[in-house]
Structure formats: structure tokens, C-alpha cells
C-alpha positions in Angstrom: -82.5 -4.7 37.3 -82.9 -2.9 33.9 -86.7 -2.9 34.5 -86.2 -1.1 37.8 -84.0 1.6 36.3 -86.5 2.1 33.5 -89.3 2.5 36.1 -87.3 5.0 38.1 -86.5 7.1 35.1 -90.0 7.0 33.5 -91.7 10.4 33.4 -94.8 9.2 35.3 -92.5 7.9 38.1 -90.6 11.2 38.3 -93.9 13.1 38.3 -95.2 11.1 41.3 -91.9 11.7 43.1 -92.2 15.5 42.5 -95.8 15.7 43.5 -95.2 13.7 46.7 -91.9 15.5 47.7 -92.1 17.5 50.9 -88.7 19.1 50.7 -88.7 22.2 48.4 -85.1 21.8 47.2 -85.6 18.2 46.4 -88.9 19.0 44.6 -87.1 21.6 42.5 -84.5 19.1 41.5 -87.1 16.5 40.4 -89.0 19.2 38.5 -85.8 20.2 36.6 -85.3 16.5 35.8 -88.9 16.1 34.7 -88.7 19.1 32.4 -85.2 18.7 31.0 -85.3 14.9 30.4 -88.9 14.3 29.5 -90.9 17.5 28.6 -88.4 19.6 26.8 -87.5 17.2 23.9 -91.1 16.3 23.3 -92.3 19.9 23.3 -89.5 20.9 20.8 -90.4 18.0 18.5 -94.1 18.9 18.5 -93.4 22.5 17.8 -91.1 21.8 14.9 -93.6 19.4 13.4 -96.6 21.6 13.9 -95.2 25.0 13.0 -93.4 24.3 9.8 -91.7 27.2 8.1 -93.7 28.7 5.3 -92.0 31.3 3.1 -95.3 32.7 1.9 -96.8 33.4 5.4 -93.6 33.7 7.4 -94.9 31.1 9.9 -92.3 29.0 11.6 -89.5 31.5 12.0 -87.1 31.2 14.9 -89.0 33.9 16.9 -92.2 31.9 16.6 -90.6 28.7 17.8 -88.9 30.4 20.8 -92.1 32.1 21.9 -94.2 29.0 21.6 -91.6 26.9 23.5 -91.5 29.5 26.3 -95.3 29.5 26.5 -95.5 25.7 26.6 -92.9 25.4 29.3 -94.5 28.1 31.4 -98.0 26.5 31.1 -96.4 23.2 32.2 -94.6 24.7 35.2 -97.7 26.5 36.4 -99.8 23.4 36.1 -97.3 21.1 37.9 -96.7 23.5 40.7 -100.5 23.9 41.2 -100.9 20.1 41.3 -98.2 19.8 43.9 -99.5 22.7 46.0 -103.0 21.1 46.1 -101.7 17.7 46.9 -103.3 16.2 43.7 -102.0 12.8 42.6 -104.5 11.7 39.9 -104.9 14.7 37.6 -102.3 13.6 35.1 -102.6 10.0 34.2 -100.0 10.1 31.4 -97.3 12.7 31.6 -96.2 12.5 28.0 -99.8 12.9 26.8 -100.3 15.9 29.0 -97.1 17.5 27.7 -98.1 16.9 24.1 -101.6 18.5 24.6 -99.9 21.5 26.3 -97.5 21.9 23.4 -100.2 21.7 20.8 -102.4 24.2 22.7 -99.4 26.6 22.8 -98.8 26.2 19.1 -102.4 26.9 18.1 -103.0 29.7 20.6 -99.8 31.5 19.4 -100.6 31.1 15.8 -104.2 32.2 16.2 -103.0 35.3 18.0 -100.3 36.1 15.5 -102.1 35.2 12.3 -105.8 35.8 13.0 -107.0 36.0 9.4 -105.1 33.0 8.3 -106.2 30.9 11.3 -109.8 31.9 11.0 -109.7 30.7 7.4 -107.9 27.5 8.5 -110.7 26.8 11.0 -113.3 27.3 8.3 -111.5 25.0 5.8 -111.0 22.4 8.5 -114.7 22.5 9.5 -115.8 22.3 5.8 -113.7 19.3 4.9 -114.6 17.5 8.2 -118.3 18.0 7.9 -119.2 18.4 4.2 -120.4 15.2 2.6 -117.8 13.8 0.2 -114.9 15.6 1.8 -112.5 14.4 4.5 -109.5 15.4 6.5 -107.1 12.8 7.9 -103.7 12.5 9.5 -100.8 11.5 7.2 -97.2 10.8 8.2 -95.4 13.0 10.7 -98.6 14.5 11.9 -99.4 16.1 8.5 -103.1 16.8 8.0 -104.3 15.9 4.6 -107.6 16.7 3.0 -109.5 16.0 -0.2 -112.4 13.9 -1.4 -113.4 11.2 1.1 -112.8 8.4 -1.4 -109.1 9.4 -1.6 -108.7 8.7 2.1 -110.5 5.4 1.8 -108.5 4.2 -1.1 -105.2 5.6 0.4 -104.4 7.5 -2.7 -100.9 9.1 -2.7 -100.3 12.8 -2.2 -101.1 15.1 -5.1 -98.2 16.1 -7.4 -96.3 19.1 -6.0 -96.4 20.8 -9.4 -100.2 20.6 -9.5 -100.4 22.2 -6.1 -98.0 25.0 -7.1 -100.2 25.8 -10.2 -103.2 26.4 -8.0 -101.9 29.8 -7.2 -102.3 30.8 -10.9 -105.9 29.7 -11.1 -108.3 32.7 -11.5 -111.3 30.7 -10.5 -110.3 30.6 -6.9 -110.0 34.4 -6.6 -113.5 34.8 -8.0 -115.1 32.5 -5.5 -116.9 34.6 -2.8 -115.8 34.3 0.8 -119.1 32.7 1.9 -119.8 29.2 3.0 -121.0 28.2 -0.4 -118.0 30.0 -2.0 -115.6 28.1 0.2 -117.1 24.7 -0.7 -116.9 25.7 -4.4 -113.3 26.7 -4.0 -112.4 23.5 -2.2 -114.1 21.4 -5.0 -112.0 23.4 -7.5 -108.8 22.7 -5.6 -109.5 19.0 -5.3 -110.5 18.6 -8.9 -107.3 20.3 -10.0 -104.8 18.5 -7.8 -106.4 15.1 -8.2 -105.0 13.8 -4.9 -104.8 14.4 -1.2 -103.2 17.8 -0.3 -101.9 19.3 2.9 -104.6 21.2 4.8 -102.1 24.1 5.3 -101.3 24.2 1.6 -105.0 24.6 0.8 -105.3 27.4 3.4 -102.2 29.2 1.9 -103.6 29.0 -1.6 -107.0 30.3 -0.6 -105.5 33.0 1.7 -103.5 34.3 -1.3 -106.4 34.1 -3.7 -108.7 36.0 -1.3 -106.1 38.6 -0.2 -106.0 37.4 3.4 -102.7 38.5 4.9 -101.4 38.8 8.4 -98.0 40.2 7.5 -98.6 43.3 9.6 -99.2 41.3 12.8 -95.9 40.9 14.7 -95.7 39.6 18.2 -92.3 41.1 18.7 -93.8 44.6 18.9 -95.4 46.3 21.9 -98.9 46.1 20.4 -98.9 42.3 20.3 -98.7 41.7 24.1 -96.1 39.0 24.4 -97.7 35.6 24.9 -95.1 34.2 27.2 -95.4 37.0 29.8 -99.2 37.1 29.4 -99.2 33.4 30.4 -96.9 34.0 33.3 -98.9 37.0 34.7 -102.5 36.0 34.1 -101.9 32.3 34.6 -100.3 32.7 38.0 -102.8 35.2 39.2 -105.8 33.1 38.1 -104.6 29.6 38.9 -102.1 29.6 41.8 -102.3 30.7 45.4 -101.2 34.2 46.3 -98.1 32.8 48.0 -97.1 30.7 45.1 -97.8 33.6 42.7 -95.4 35.7 44.7 -92.7 33.1 44.7 -92.9 32.7 40.9 -92.8 36.5 40.4 -89.9 36.9 42.8 -87.9 34.5 40.7 -88.8 36.3 37.5 -87.9 39.7 39.1 -84.5 38.4 40.1 -83.8 37.3 36.5 -85.0 40.7 35.2 -82.6 42.5 37.5 -79.8 40.4 35.9 -80.6 41.7 32.4 -78.5 44.6 30.8 -80.0 48.0 31.6 -81.4 48.7 28.2 -83.1 45.3 28.0 -84.6 45.9 31.5 -86.0 49.3 30.4 -87.4 47.9 27.1 -89.1 45.1 29.0 -90.4 46.9 32.1 -91.6 50.1 30.5 -93.2 48.5 27.5 -94.7 45.2 28.8 -98.2 44.4 30.0 -100.2 41.2 30.5 -103.3 40.0 28.7 -105.5 41.8 31.3 -103.9 45.2 30.6 -101.8 45.3 33.8 -98.4 46.9 33.1 -95.4 45.0 34.4 -94.6 47.5 37.1 -98.1 47.4 38.5 -97.9 43.6 38.4 -94.7 43.5 40.5 -95.7 46.2 43.0 -99.2 44.8 43.5 -97.7 41.4 44.2 -95.3 43.1 46.7 -92.4 41.5 44.9 -90.7 44.8 44.3 -91.4 48.4 45.5 -91.7 51.3 43.1 -88.3 52.5 44.4 -86.7 49.1 43.7 -88.0 49.1 40.2 -86.8 52.7 39.7 -83.4 51.7 40.9 -83.4 48.8 38.4 -84.2 51.3 35.7 -81.6 53.7 37.1 -84.1 56.5 37.4 -85.7 58.4 40.3 -88.8 56.9 42.0 -90.6 60.3 41.5 -89.8 60.1 37.7 -91.1 56.5 37.5 -94.2 57.5 39.5 -94.9 60.3 37.1 -94.8 57.8 34.2 -97.0 55.2 35.9 -100.3 56.5 34.6 -99.1 56.2 31.0 -97.6 52.7 31.3 -96.9 50.7 29.3 -95.1 53.2 27.1 -95.2 52.8 23.4 -91.9 51.8 21.7 -91.3 55.2 20.2 -91.4 56.8 23.6 -89.1 54.2 25.1 -86.8 54.7 22.1 -86.6 58.4 22.8 -85.7 57.8 26.4 -83.0 55.3 25.5 -81.6 57.2 22.6 -82.4 54.3 20.3 -84.7 53.5 17.4 -88.1 51.8 17.7 -86.7 48.7 16.1 -83.8 48.6 18.5 -86.3 48.7 21.4 -88.2 45.8 19.9 -85.0 43.9 19.5 -84.0 44.6 23.1 -87.3 43.3 24.4 -87.0 40.3 22.2 -83.5 39.5 23.5 -84.7 39.9 27.1 -87.7 37.7 26.6 -85.5 35.0 25.0 -83.1 35.0 27.9 -85.8 35.0 30.5 -87.7 32.2 28.8 -84.5 30.1 29.0 -83.5 31.1 32.6 -87.0 30.7 34.2 -87.3 27.3 32.6 -83.9 26.2 33.9 -83.9 27.8 37.3 -87.3 26.6 38.2 
């Protein structure tokens, strides 16, 4: 009897039930159970372990974690609905593994977009320690990636002393190394010689980024210029991967949730948002025939003619939106962030 209950509640069993369910309401219930009971905890665990908070870089703040989580859930929802709509039964052999890959992809995609300089350097460092003779990179506990001389991995040498790692930041030799392939290898040898033990890959990246003046402090995905990852995934993912009918259903649900937002959040979102292909949010909804221009204007509490006059300039920059709302630019950013957070949560729950 316990074996039967375990089988029924296993994620792979629930997935098969969802994929084979003919009734839409029952399918939605199974999807909610699949996400809430099996996907959500795993995604949250992976994000917390992969995107650790770093005071030096600012990586790992609550806004990062919220956006990555929203992106991962959206990718998963899109993929599962596509599988069900096509009648596929064999594309996901292991649900937990599939969810894990989705979560890691969301983590790395987000961080590469938000911290391009740092993550380009991270890719270079990882390639060097993986491919240079005498170097190595390996997985430690709790999915921590360590690097150093290969012999350290083979002899299972303990982690380098934290004080030695901190002193790396005061070493002038690292700053003088050129940002070339040869310079990177020289800097890595210097780091490993100084710490005398395995060191976290991300700690090495942070030290070299500081030494070489690589900073992504000015890149903030909360602003208009950063093109919110969560909504880019919704818009471009549905258009590229789902049928026109399913795309419309998804966008209708999103539109209903947007209409439930406070007015100022609706305005900050609809007037300042576009997807990764450059389509503004209003064009997205009207082209999908989810909402007419007049309906969108009503949601923004403005005339259809006024909205039409703005359409060629959409999305509006945050300063322009701020002037219309009688707010500051930062307030507009905060309004959009609050709207995004609520919609991330509501779309994941309702669907």
C-alpha cells in the first residue's frame, strides 16, 4: 500500500497523468500539483545554491532570485503545455532532472544578461582551468565548483584558508597581468601559488574582476533598458514554441492578471515593457487579439486616441512614464518591479 501511494505521488507519475489528461480543468489541477509539490521546491533550492549572495558584485539579491524563479517557472510551464498539446509522452524521461536543467539554465541565462563582463570572465576562467594542463575544476560539496592545480583534486586537498583568499585582493601582481589568454593563465598560476589549496571558482572570478576593473554595477534588470527576462520568456517563448491558439490562451490569462494590478503598476508595466524581439507589450496583446487598443486604453484610464498617438514611441522610457504619472523615475522602476513580482506569482499559481 505505501508503495502504491509513493508511485501515485511521484513526479513522473503526475507528469504522465497531466500529459494524458483530456479534461482541461483536470489537467490544470494536475499541473498545479506538479509545479507546487515537485518543481517549486527543487527550483528554489537550485537557485539559492547557484546564485549565492556576493557583497562585492551584488549577485544574489532578492530581486535576482525572484526574477530567476519566475523565468524558470515560465520556461517549465511553456514546455509542459507544449508537450501536452503535441501528445508527446517520451520527451521527459525524468521530471526532476528536467526541472533541474531548466533551473540551472535560468540561473546562468539571467546572470549572463545582468553581469555580462563578469560572466564572460567566468567563462574564460572556467575554460582555462578545465583545459589547461595541470589545472582542474571539480565539484565540491553543495554544488560548489572548486578549481586549482590538478594534483589538489587528485589528492583531495582541503579548501584554501579563507584569510589567504582575502589577501589575494591586495596582490599587485594580479592587476598587472594583461587580459590576454597568456595573462589569464599567469594570473591563475599566481592565485593558486598564493592560496596553496582549492579555491571556489567564483572567488577566483571575483578577485580577477576586481583586479582588472571589470564591473557590471551599472547593469540593472529592474530598469527599462534591461528588458525583463521573465516577460521576454513569456512573449518570445510562447510565440516561438506554442501553437497560435495556446499562445492566445496564455496571453489572455496574463492580460486578466494585468487588469487586476493597481493603475500605476499597470501603466508602468504596459507603457514601458517590451519582449526580447523589440515588440512592445501593447502590440503583443493587440496582435494576439487578446485585447483591443480601446480595452488597453481603458485599462490605462486614457482615451484610445491618446494611446494610439503614443503607439509609435512605445515602449516609453521611464522618465516619460514618470512625467505622465507624476512620479520619479525610480518610483516607476519600483512600480514595474512590484507588478512583475505579483504577476510571476499569480501566473505560476493560476496556471
